[in-house]
C-alpha positions in Angstrom: 42.5 -149.8 85.9 44.1 -147.6 83.1 47.3 -145.8 83.6 46.8 -142.5 84.2 49.7 -139.7 82.8 50.8 -136.8 84.2 49.7 -133.7 83.0 52.8 -132.4 81.7 53.5 -135.8 79.3 49.8 -135.7 77.3 50.9 -133.6 75.1 53.9 -134.8 74.2 52.7 -138.0 74.0 50.3 -137.2 72.0 53.0 -135.6 69.4 55.0 -138.7 69.4 51.7 -140.7 68.5 50.9 -138.1 65.6 54.8 -138.7 64.4 54.4 -142.8 65.0 51.3 -142.1 62.2 52.7 -140.0 60.0 56.1 -142.2 59.4 54.2 -145.2 58.9 51.4 -143.9 56.7 54.7 -142.5 54.5 56.5 -145.9 54.8 53.2 -147.3 53.4 53.0 -145.5 50.6 56.7 -144.9 49.7 57.9 -148.5 50.3 60.6 -149.9 52.8 62.9 -147.0 53.2 66.9 -148.5 54.3 69.0 -147.1 57.0 71.3 -145.4 54.0 68.3 -143.6 52.2 67.4 -141.9 55.5 70.9 -141.5 56.1 70.7 -139.4 53.0 67.7 -137.5 53.1 68.7 -136.4 56.3 72.1 -135.3 55.1 70.0 -133.8 52.3 67.5 -132.1 54.7 69.7 -130.7 57.3 73.1 -129.7 55.0 75.5 -130.6 57.8 78.5 -132.9 57.1 78.2 -132.0 53.3 81.1 -130.2 51.7 81.7 -129.9 48.0 85.5 -130.1 47.2 88.0 -131.6 44.4 90.5 -134.3 46.2 93.1 -133.5 44.9 96.0 -136.5 44.6 99.8 -135.1 44.7 101.0 -138.4 42.7 103.0 -138.0 39.7 102.4 -134.4 38.4 99.2 -134.3 41.0 95.5 -135.3 39.6 92.1 -134.9 41.1 89.7 -137.7 41.7 87.3 -137.7 39.1 84.0 -140.0 38.9 82.4 -141.0 35.4 79.1 -141.3 34.4 79.5 -144.9 33.2 81.4 -146.3 36.8 84.7 -145.2 35.6 87.2 -143.7 38.4 90.6 -142.3 37.4 92.5 -139.0 37.9 92.3 -135.4 36.1 95.5 -133.4 36.0 92.9 -130.3 34.8 89.7 -129.6 36.9 86.6 -130.3 35.5 83.0 -130.8 35.9 83.5 -134.7 36.9 86.2 -134.2 39.4 83.6 -132.1 41.6 82.6 -134.5 44.6 80.2 -134.0 47.2 81.5 -135.8 51.1 78.8 -136.5 53.1 79.0 -137.3 56.8 77.6 -141.0 57.4 78.7 -141.7 61.1 81.8 -140.4 63.0 85.0 -140.6 61.1 83.0 -142.8 58.2 81.9 -140.8 54.8 80.7 -141.6 51.5 81.6 -139.6 48.1 79.2 -138.8 45.4 80.0 -137.2 41.8 78.1 -134.0 41.8 77.8 -133.9 38.1 77.9 -138.5 37.7 75.6 -138.0 41.0 77.3 -142.0 41.3 78.7 -142.9 44.5 82.5 -143.8 44.7 82.7 -147.6 45.7 84.8 -150.6 46.5 84.2 -154.1 45.8 85.6 -157.4 47.7 88.5 -157.2 45.3 89.8 -153.8 45.9 88.6 -152.3 42.6 87.0 -148.6 42.8 84.2 -147.4 41.0 80.5 -146.0 41.1 77.4 -147.1 41.8 74.1 -145.2 41.2 72.9 -146.5 44.9 74.9 -145.9 48.1 75.7 -149.4 49.9 78.3 -150.6 52.4 80.9 -150.8 49.9 80.5 -147.1 49.4 81.8 -146.3 53.3 85.2 -144.7 54.0 87.1 -144.2 56.7 88.3 -140.5 56.4 91.6 -140.2 58.4 94.2 -136.7 58.8 97.8 -137.1 58.2 100.4 -135.0 59.7 101.1 -133.5 56.1 97.1 -132.0 56.0 96.7 -134.8 53.7 93.5 -137.1 53.8 93.4 -141.4 52.9 90.4 -142.7 52.4 90.0 -146.4 53.6 87.2 -148.9 52.8 85.3 -149.6 55.9 83.7 -153.1 54.9 86.8 -154.4 53.0 90.6 -155.3 54.1 93.2 -158.0 54.0 91.6 -159.9 56.7 94.6 -161.9 57.2 96.8 -159.2 58.2 94.6 -156.4 59.1 95.6 -154.4 56.7 93.5 -151.6 55.5 92.2 -150.7 51.2 92.5 -147.4 50.5 92.1 -145.3 48.0 94.7 -144.5 45.6 95.9 -143.3 42.3 98.8 -144.4 39.8 101.5 -141.7 39.0 99.3 -142.2 35.1 96.4 -140.9 36.8 94.6 -144.3 37.1 92.7 -145.9 40.2 95.1 -148.5 41.9 94.0 -152.1 43.6 92.8 -151.0 47.0 94.3 -154.6 47.9 97.8 -154.1 46.4 100.4 -154.3 48.9 101.8 -151.3 47.7 98.7 -149.5 48.4 99.2 -148.2 52.0 99.0 -144.9 54.3 102.5 -143.7 54.1 102.3 -143.8 50.0 101.6 -140.8 48.4 99.4 -142.7 46.0 97.2 -142.4 49.0 97.3 -139.0 49.8 94.1 -136.8 48.8 93.9 -133.0 49.7 90.0 -131.5 49.8 90.4 -128.4 47.7 87.0 -126.1 47.4 84.8 -125.7 44.7 85.6 -122.6 41.9 82.2 -121.0 42.9 83.5 -121.3 46.9 86.6 -119.1 45.7 84.4 -116.6 43.6 82.3 -116.0 46.6 84.9 -115.3 49.0 85.6 -111.2 49.1 88.7 -109.6 48.6 90.2 -105.9 48.1 92.9 -103.9 46.1 94.6 -100.9 47.2 95.4 -97.7 44.6 97.9 -95.2 44.7 96.0 -92.0 44.1 98.9 -89.9 43.7 100.1 -92.2 40.6 96.7 -91.5 39.2 96.7 -87.9 39.9 100.2 -87.8 38.6 99.0 -89.5 35.0 95.8 -87.1 35.0 97.9 -83.8 34.7 98.7 -82.9 31.5 102.1 -82.7 30.5 103.9 -80.0 28.3 105.7 -80.8 25.5 109.4 -80.2 25.6 110.7 -77.3 22.7 113.1 -79.1 20.8 116.8 -78.0 21.7 118.5 -74.8 19.6 122.0 -74.2 19.0 122.9 -71.5 20.6 123.4 -68.0 18.5 125.6 -65.2 19.3 125.4 -62.1 17.7 128.7 -60.3 15.4 129.5 -57.0 15.8 131.5 -56.5 12.3 127.8 -57.8 10.2 125.3 -57.4 12.5 124.3 -60.6 11.8 123.9 -64.1 14.8 126.2 -66.7 14.4 126.3 -70.2 15.3 128.8 -70.9 18.1 130.2 -74.0 18.6 132.2 -75.5 21.4 135.0 -77.9 20.7 136.0 -79.8 24.0 139.6 -81.4 24.1 140.0 -84.9 24.4 142.9 -85.9 26.6 144.6 -89.6 26.1 147.3 -90.8 29.1 150.1 -93.2 27.9 
């Protein structure tokens, strides 16, 4: 005897069957879709867990992490289009970093070298941790020192070059691994502001100012000749000692 469904579950069961059929048709037409692509597509559609910013490292004179179109990764003191990055959440505490202009993902190989790739892989997973000084560190999820268990971090040296994460000098307490997410310039321009204008000063400037007449020496009338005579006063100078 076939199993009877409750009246309330028939509609939901039908929706689930339709969803499975649509998913099978899409998967058959597009081929195999990996879990990473599903995560990226879901983040693109929903828009949650994504932030566009620049990662500023305070080492040396200060550098912005940038990803080039040829796969190179380094730092630039002046912010530019290569330093605009998109950080998206993969799982709890794990993110991916993509260059907006280069359209490449930040990755770390098994030797600890930083580079950029076109497709998101397990090498592109980084664990984001918030430090006490308000800076963040980004450690590779897949690669680490298996003997000691030390994490390998994204780091820049004082010349702006990418450091090897496997280096024993790259640790979470070092300045080279500290990055500060900065908002994009477009986000800063969208913020509203206001100014205060002193209207009293504008009124004073708008009023016409009459020019002062040139100073003329004082004239007195001479009783003998009947002509005006200029009077000059001399003040005595007193010297002491």
